C-alpha positions in Angstrom: 28.5 -8.2 -28.6 27.4 -11.4 -27.0 24.5 -12.4 -28.7 23.5 -14.9 -25.9 23.8 -12.1 -23.6 21.6 -9.9 -25.4 18.9 -12.8 -25.6 19.2 -13.4 -21.9 18.6 -9.5 -21.0 15.4 -9.5 -23.1 14.2 -12.8 -21.6 14.7 -11.3 -18.1 13.0 -7.8 -19.1 10.1 -9.4 -20.7 9.5 -11.2 -17.7 9.7 -8.4 -15.5 7.3 -6.3 -17.6 4.5 -9.0 -18.1 2.8 -7.7 -15.1 2.3 -4.4 -16.3 2.3 -5.0 -20.3 1.1 -8.7 -20.5 0.1 -8.4 -24.2 3.4 -7.0 -25.1 5.3 -9.4 -23.2 3.4 -12.2 -24.7 4.3 -11.1 -28.1 7.8 -10.8 -27.5 7.8 -14.1 -25.7 6.3 -16.1 -29.0 7.6 -14.0 -31.8 11.0 -12.7 -31.0 12.5 -15.1 -28.3 10.7 -18.0 -30.1 9.5 -19.7 -26.6 6.8 -22.0 -26.3 3.6 -21.7 -23.5 3.1 -18.4 -21.7 5.2 -15.9 -20.2 2.9 -15.4 -17.6 3.2 -18.8 -16.1 6.9 -19.0 -16.4 7.4 -15.6 -14.7 5.1 -16.4 -11.9 7.6 -19.2 -11.4 10.6 -17.9 -12.1 10.1 -14.5 -10.2 8.8 -16.3 -7.1 12.0 -18.5 -6.7 14.2 -15.2 -7.5 11.9 -13.3 -4.6 12.6 -16.0 -2.2 16.2 -16.2 -3.0 16.4 -12.6 -2.6 14.5 -12.0 0.6 15.1 -15.1 2.4 18.1 -14.9 4.7 18.0 -18.8 5.4 16.6 -21.8 3.4 15.5 -23.3 6.7 12.4 -22.4 8.4 11.8 -22.5 11.6 8.7 -22.6 14.1 8.5 -18.9 13.4 8.3 -19.1 9.9 10.9 -18.4 7.3 13.5 -15.8 8.7 14.0 -12.7 6.3 16.9 -10.3 6.6 16.4 -7.1 8.0 18.4 -5.8 5.0 15.9 -6.5 2.5 13.0 -4.9 4.5 14.9 -1.9 5.1 15.7 -1.7 1.2 12.2 -2.2 0.3 11.4 0.6 2.8 13.6 3.1 1.2 12.2 1.9 -2.1 8.6 2.8 -1.1 10.2 6.4 0.2 11.8 7.0 -3.1 9.0 6.2 -5.4 8.2 8.9 -8.0 5.0 6.9 -9.3 2.0 5.3 -7.5 2.8 1.9 -9.3 6.3 2.1 -7.8 4.9 2.7 -4.3 2.2 -0.1 -4.9 4.8 -2.4 -5.9 7.3 -1.6 -3.0 4.3 -2.2 -0.3 3.1 -5.0 -1.9 6.7 -6.8 -2.0 7.3 -5.4 1.6 3.8 -7.0 2.7 4.9 -10.3 1.2 8.3 -10.1 3.0 6.3 -9.5 6.3 3.9 -12.2 5.6 7.0 -14.8 5.3 7.8 -13.7 8.8 4.4 -14.4 9.9 3.9 -10.6 10.9 0.3 -10.9 9.7 -1.1 -7.6 11.0 2.0 -5.6 9.6 1.6 -7.5 5.9 -2.1 -6.6 5.9 -1.2 -3.2 6.6 1.3 -3.1 3.8 -0.9 -4.7 1.2 -3.7 -2.8 1.9 -1.7 0.3 1.6 -0.6 -1.1 -1.8 -4.3 -1.1 -2.9 -5.1 2.0 -1.4 -2.0 3.8 -3.2 -3.8 2.9 -6.4 -7.1 4.8 -5.8 -8.1 8.5 -4.7 -7.7 8.6 -0.9 -10.6 8.6 1.2 -11.0 8.9 4.9 -12.3 5.8 5.8 -9.3 4.1 4.3 -6.6 5.8 6.7 -9.0 5.2 9.7 -8.9 1.6 9.0 -5.0 1.7 8.2 -4.7 2.8 11.7 -6.0 0.0 13.5 -2.8 -1.8 12.3 -0.7 1.1 13.8 0.6 2.4 17.1 2.0 5.5 18.5 2.7 8.3 16.3 2.2 6.5 13.1 -1.6 5.6 14.3 -2.0 9.2 15.1 -0.8 10.7 11.6 -3.3 8.1 9.8 -6.3 9.1 12.2 -5.0 12.9 11.3 -5.3 12.2 7.4 -8.6 10.7 7.8 -10.0 13.5 9.4 -8.4 15.9 6.8 -10.2 13.8 4.2 -13.2 13.3 5.9 -13.9 15.3 8.9 -17.3 13.7 9.8 -15.6 10.4 10.7 -16.1 10.2 14.7 -13.6 7.6 15.8 -10.4 9.7 15.0 -11.8 12.5 17.3 -12.7 9.7 20.0 -9.2 8.1 19.8 -7.5 11.4 20.3 -9.5 12.5 23.1 -8.7 8.9 24.9 -5.0 9.6 24.0 -4.7 13.0 25.0 -6.4 12.2 28.3 -4.1 9.6 28.9 -1.1 11.9 28.3 -2.6 14.2 30.9 -3.5 17.0 28.0 -6.7 18.1 29.3 -6.7 21.5 27.0 -6.0 19.1 24.0 -8.4 16.6 24.7 -11.3 19.1 25.6 -10.5 20.8 22.2 -11.1 17.7 20.5 -14.4 16.9 22.3 -15.5 20.7 21.1 -14.8 19.8 17.3 -17.1 16.4 17.7 -19.7 18.6 19.3 -19.3 21.3 16.7 -20.0 18.6 14.0 -23.0 17.1 15.6 -24.6 20.6 15.9 -24.2 21.6 12.4 -26.6 19.1 10.7 -25.9 21.1 7.4 -22.3 20.1 7.4 -22.7 16.2 6.3 -24.8 17.6 3.7 -22.8 19.8 2.3 -19.9 17.6 2.2 -21.9 14.6 0.2 -23.5 17.6 -2.0 -19.5 18.3 -2.8 -18.4 14.5 -3.2 -21.4 14.3 -5.7 -20.2 17.6 -7.9 -16.7 15.7 -7.8 -18.2 12.6 -9.1 -20.3 14.5 -11.9 -17.4 16.6 -12.8 -15.4 13.4 -13.6 -18.1 11.7 -15.6 -18.9 14.7 -17.8 -15.3 16.0 -18.2 -14.0 12.7 -20.3 
């Protein structure tokens, strides 16, 4: 077996696992690979260069920012959809956010980066409500529907759906949304019950560990 190839493979893999296992990576870097300095610093510099080489369609930036191939964006989208673990989805969303940031698509980039952060935590309604601000059409409605499922007392999703359905001339559906808002306003015990449920969930997590 080619010894140099094995060492090169170990070098690359050590750099890749540094964000997730920094202490182990530093041990391999110093004790096995016999390298000077810190793997974190070397990894940041090298991985940034490799990432730019992978995602940039051209080395010459224009007035609109550095161009990025559509193929790379599509690959990251597929990676996000196929992710089986939360950290994989978070990584794909973060990289996609970086790609969009390179293209100066700040709204979409912020959406992806915030989604990457959210994916690491238990979802709550206000997170999806905020994410909906960066979306349009069906994606916006989907985020607002999820926000309502997670936190039914948030008023904004109902208001948006009412206006949206009125614009689409869906009178019956818009009236139904208004009825839902009124129902929550006339049920003062509901927020109290919901808050008690959340408190019980937090207490259960504390005492179950």
